[in-house]
N, C-alpha and C positions, 0 to 999 in steps of 0.2 A: 221099183217105184210108180206109184198110178198115179200122173196126169190129172189133177184139179183144172186146173185152167194154164192158159198160153195167148200172148197178144204182145204187140210189139208195143216198145218205147215212145212215150212223147223226147223233144230234144230236147227239153229242160231236164228230164228223169238223165237223160244220156250222160247230158254234160256233168249231174251230180254226181255221177257212176266215176265221172272220170276226174273230177276235181279230187273224190274223198282218194279214189287207188294212186292216183300221183301224189298226194299229201302223204299216203301211207308207206306207199313204198317204193315212191322214187323214179315211178314209170308213167308212162302214157298208155292208154288202151286204143287201140287204131280198130275201126269197122263198120262197115256200111250198114248193118241192121242190129239191133238190139230186143232182144224177147225173154219179158219176162215168163219165168213158168212156176207155177205155186204145185208141192205134193196135195195129195190127199192126206197121208201119215208121216209128214217132215216136217222137223223144227227150222227150215231155211225155205227160202226163196233162191233159185237158181235165175242168169243171166245169160241165155246165150246169145254171142259175139260171131257175127256171119255163123251163126250153127254150132258152135264150140260151147261148152260148158266153162265159161268163161270166167265168172263174177257170183258170188254169194250172199246173201243176208244171213246172216246168224241171230236169231233173236232179235228180231228188226233194229241190229246192229247198224251201222254204216254197212255200203258192201265193201264186199275183198276177196281179193283172184282167191277160186280154187287151187289146185294144185295141177290140173293141166294149165290155167290161165297162166298161173306164176311160171314155169314151164318154156311157157312160150313169152314172157316179158321182163325174165330175169330180173328181179326186185334187186333198187337196191339200197333198200331202210327195212327197216323191221323182219332182218331176217337171223337164222338163230343158226351155225351152221356144228352138222351133230359129226363125229366121227368114223369107223367103218364097225365099228360095235352095236354101236347102235341101232344101225338101218335096218338091220330085221326086226328089233323090236320097233320103234317108230312105224317104218312100212305095213307093220301089221293093227297099227292101233294105237300101241303103247304111249302113257303120257311120257315127259322128257325128263330126265335123272341131269344133274347138275354133271355126274363123271363121263356122260358120251359126251358134253356139251365142248367143242374146242375154244370157238370166238359166238361172241352175242351183239348185234350193235348197242351198244351205248346209249341208245334215243330211245327203246322198246321200257314203257313202265309198266307197272305190276295195274294187268287187265287189259293189254294193247292182245288187240289178232296181229299173230306173228307167223309169220314162214318158215318150216325148218328142211333145210338144203343138207345135203351129205359134201365131206370136203374135198373129195375127190374130184368131181367131178361138176361141182357147183347143183344136181340137179335136185326139186323140192320134192319132198317125199308128205309131206304132213302137212296143215294149217292147227293151228292150236293157241289157246288162250293164256299169256304171260302171267306167272304168279308172282314175280317177281320183278324189279326191276330189271335192265339187260345186263349192267354194271354188277349186278348179284346173279347172276346166271351161272358164271363157270365155277365148276369147285369139289368138292370132295364129296357131298352127300345129300338128299335132298329133292322132292318133284318142284321143278319148274315151270313144267308147261303143260294142262295139261291139250290133253289130243283132241280135235274138233272135227278133223276131216282128213281124210290119209290114204294115201294109194291102194288101190284096189277096193275100197268102199263103194258102196251102190252110188252116193254123187260121181266117183271119181268113173266108174264105167257106167253112169246115163249117156245114150248116145238119143238125140236130136232123131 
C-alpha cells in the first residue's frame, strides 16, 4: 500500500474520533498522537494512534476501529461473535453467514459497521457491515455481514 499523504490530526478531529468510537463500540481510544494516513489505491483512510493502525474510515463514514485497534481496546457494543467453525473463513475475508454466529449485539442495525470476534478468546477477526439487525443475525441460513477488513489483509499488515 503506497502512502499518498500523512499528517497529524487537530484536536477537534481527535475528539470526533474518540466520540464516534465510544458511541459505536463503547470504548475509549487513548493516545498521545493521532496521524491521518491516506493511500494511493485504497478505499479507506487510516488513523495511526501512537503509531499503531487503530482507526479507519470506510467510504467516508464515521471512524471505526481496525482489527488491531479492536483487539487493543475490547469493544463492548457492536460485536458479533462467531463459533470455531467460522474462524478460518472470517479470517480469510469471507462474508459472515448466520450458521456461524453464536451471539450478536441486539443494538446493531442494518448498515452498521461491526466487529466480528471468535467465541473462545474474544479476539477480533474482522470488521464488516451488518446486512440485518443484530437480533436477526443468529439463525440457520443466509449472509448477514459483508466483510470489509480482516486479519492478514493489507490494512492489517500495514506498519507505520
